[in-house]
N, C-alpha and C positions, 0 to 999 in steps of 0.2 A: 556496622553498616546501616541502611537504610532499607526498607522494605522494596519499596518502589521510587522509580526515579521516571517523571513524567517529562518528556522534554516538548516545549512548546517552541518551535518555529516561529519567529515575528519579525515581520517586514512592514513596517507602515501599517500598523492592527491597530493602533490608538482605538478607532471607532467600535472596535468588537472584542477586544482582546479581555476586557473586564467581566464581559459572561463567560467566556474562556475559563480564566483564574479562577472564577470562583464556583464553579463547578467542580475544579479539581482541587478547592483545599480538604483536606484529609481530615478525619475525627480523633485521631492521633499524630505524634510529630516522627511517624517514622517510613512519613511520607516525603519525598524532595521534590517539588515543581523546578526545574533548569528553563526559564525565560531565556531564551537565544535571540539576540538583537542582532538581523542579520543586514548590519548596517542602515536602519532606517533614518531617514532623512526627512521625509517630507510630513511628519506629524511628530507629536511628542511620544512616539512610542519607548525610546530610550530613558525618559526622565521616567514614564509610567512605571517602566520594569524596575528599577532603581527604588523609586517609591515602594513599590510592592516589598522588594527585598528587603527593604530596610522596615516596613510593617510585620514580615513575618519571618524574623530572621530564623534560621534553621530550618525552614522550610522551603522557602523560595529564595532561588539563587538567579542573578540576572548575569548572563555571559554577552558580553560586547563583541563586535567581530565586524570587519570590513565584509561587503556583502558578497556572500559567496551559492546564493540561489537554497531553495529550499533542502538540495541533498547535503552542501557544505554546512547548514545550519543542523543536521539530522548528525553527521559527522562529529561535529561539535558536542552536541547535548552527549551521544554515546561516549566521546572522550572524557567527558566531565562527570559521568554518571558513577554513583555511588551505591544505588540501591541492586536490592540481588535481581531483580525485574525491572523490566525498561518498557514504557510504551509511549509511543509518539502522538501527541492530540494538535493538531492544526490550529492557530489562533482563533479560527471563523466558527469553529465547530465546538463540541461541549460534551462532558458526560452527563449521562441520567444519574443524580443523585442515588436511589434508591440502589441500582443495580450497582453502583460503584461501590459503594459501601458495603455491598454484599459481597463483591469481588476482591475487597480489602480484605475481608474478614478470612477467604477461603485462601488467599494467598498468605496470611499469617498461620493459619491452621498448615497449609502444607510445607512453608519455611521451617517448620519445626519439627515434620516428621522427615522420613526417607524418603517421598513421594516428590521431589522439589519438579516440578512441570520444565521443560525446555521452551515451550511454546504452548499458551494459554488462548485458547481459539472463544470468542464470544459474539455476539450478533451485534451489528447495526441497523440505525436507520437512516433512511435518503431524506433528511428534512429537506425537501424540498420547497423554496419561496411559493407563496401563494397556493399551493396545492392542499386540499383539505384531508386527502387521504395520504398517510406518509407512511412510505414502502418498508417493513422490516426484512431485512436479509438474514435470515435464522439459519441456523443447522441441525434444528431439532428434527429427530428420525435420522437422520445423514450420520453423523457422530457420536458415540457413545458420550452418555451426559455424567457429569461428577466423579469420572474414575480417570486416572491414567491408562491409556493405552498407546500403542506402537503404530507405525507406517501401513505395516499389515490389516489395519482396520481400517484406514482411511480410505472412503468410498469413492466410488466413481460416481462425477459429478456429470450433470448435464452441461451441453455445450455454454449456455448462458450464464452459468454460476460460478463463482470462483470466488476466494478469500481474499479481500483488501487488505491493506495496511490498517483499516479503522478496526479489523475484526483480532489484531494480534496484538498479543503482548507477550515478550521475549523474557526468556531468562537473559541477563545483561552479557552472561560470559559466554554464548553461544553467540552472538554478535561479534563479540571479538574474536573467537576461535575461527569465524569464519572468515574471518580479514574482510570484510567488507567494507567497500570506502566508496560511499555514492557520487557519480559524476556531479560538478558543481557547476552551477551557472546551467540547469538544466530541468525541465518541467519532467513529473510524469515519473519520476525516482521511487515514487511508492512504491509502485509495482517491482522494482528489485529490492525493494527492502524487506516484502511480502513475498520473495521466491529464492533469493542466492543461499541465505542464511539456513533454508530448509534442511539440506544434507546433514546438518552437523546437529540436527535436535534430534532426540531418542524416544522420548517423554513428552507425551501429547496430553491435554487436557482442554475438554469442549466445557462450560459454562453457559447455560441458558439462560442469559441475561441481554436484554436490548440493552447495551450500553452505551455505545457511542453514537451519538446525534451529528450525521456528515451533511453539513448544507449545502446544498446545491441552489442553483437557479440565476444568481448573479450573471449578468452577460460579459463580464471580465474574468469569468472564472476559466482556469486555466483548462478544466474538462468540459465548457461549453465548445458546442462541434466546430464552429468559425475559428475560436481561438485554436483549437487541436490541427484546425490545418495549415493555419498561419506559422504555426510552429512543428510542422511536419518533421524538419530535421531533428529537432530533441526525441519527438516520438521515434524517430528510426535510430537515435543512438541507444535508447533505452531499450529498444527490440534488439539490437544485435548484441547488447551487452548479457541479456538474458539468453540468447540464442547460444553464446561464447560459452556462458557459465554451466548451461544444462551440456553442452557440448563436453566440456572440461570433465564433468562429474560422468560422462558416459565412459569417458576414456581412460580417467584417472583413477576412479575409487570402485574397489573389486566389491565393497559391502552397500554398493547404493541400495538402500530398502526400496523394492519395487512400487511398494505404493505410494512413496514420496518422488520415486521417477514418474509414476503416472500420471499424480496430480500437476509436477512441474512440466510435463510435457504438453498437459492439459491447459495450464497457464498460458504458456508460450504460445500455445497455437490460438487460444484467445487476442493475446495482442498482438499477434502476425496478423490474424482476419481485421483487426482492428486497424493496423497501419494500413494495409491493402485496402480495405473499403475506401477508407478516408481519403487517400489517395485517387480513387475511381469516383468517387463524390465529389471532389473537387474540379477533376476532370482536365486541370490543366497540363501541357506537355510535359512541363518541368515536375508535377505529382505523379504523374503515371512514369516518366522516367525513373524518381526515387523508387516508385513499386517495382518496378524491372530490375533494378538497380539493388535492389535487397533481396530479391529473390535470388539474381546472379551470385550476389557474395555468400549468401547460406548454400546454395550448390557447392561451390568453391570451396568453402570453408568446413563443411560436414555434409557431404552427399548423402550419406543415410538419414541423419537427422532432419535432412531438407526434403528429402523425399518422403518421408514419415510425415513430416507436417502437411505436403502439397495435399495427401491424401487423407488428411484428416478431417472431419465432420465439418469442422469450425473452416477450414481453408479449401474446402474443394471445389468452392464455385468462383472463388475470388481472382481466379484465373482465367476465367473465360475468356474467349476472343473475341476483340470487336467491337462495334456500338451496340451490339444485340446483345453480348455479354456484359458490357458494362451496365445499358439498362437493367439487366436482369441483377445485376447485383445492387445498384441506387435502389431498384423498387423493393427487394430484399431487407436491406435497411432500414428504408423508411417504416414498412411493415414492422420488423423488430423493434425499431424505438418507438413505436406507440404501444407496442404491447408489453415489451419489458420494460420499457419506463427510465431507460438511462439518460442522461442529458443530451 
């Protein structure tokens, strides 16, 4: 068995995948890099993937499939993984070399002990194009460092803070035990990836490493505001899946850890706020109707959870009525965008 599987979804990624793969090359052969070519056709991504696999046998594997979107590529990577742990690294991102080698040393040490973590949390950096100051998202002072801990020690987080996919490395079996299957041809599934498996994890570990370099700032990126608005149906689909997952946990898991439930609700409230606010920012009748439909669906699906969301700090103001209410939401969004620094 390998120590770590790194899944790299690639779709027409030839222009930047070399930098990504270079940052993932291990110091020993106990790491595998699974390049999932997701039906690339506009460039030589498939050929590059095969060439890398031939150059580094036993470390790099190339898997080719018809286009299924980011979620489908991650599903394929999980299905093919042979590592004890698994991390997803998008092809336009990279890992900090020094932090990466420290992570591998710690994973090796933990793998040889009885304290094998189910989730390893690390920091990530918003590597925003053109920005001099790169914002680091770190959990120092919130999460216990360098020790196994349980969900009852997972802290309350402020409204603007949550754990993205970039901060998470899973024990591979947790992903499989959770039964998570990401929807295909859907953006924003990284939110599900860093959400749905959590109730199956018992042992948590935080390493204060600025590991992941998350590249943002390209106009065509899925997290660009205008792109997100144009793909509102996919944002809504992810929102509904997350709501359904938490609702199901509330009703079927008798031993649902309070700290896990609290954090998952926190994350769900943020995603629901994002969905609602973007609809208001767009302001089209279609998007405003989608917002109302989301809230109606949640109320009909699980009235208690929907009511809790509506009164949460994140969502408290997103349903203010009329033009004045929409103006308030838009103004709050612009202020938050300026000071928090999201894309």
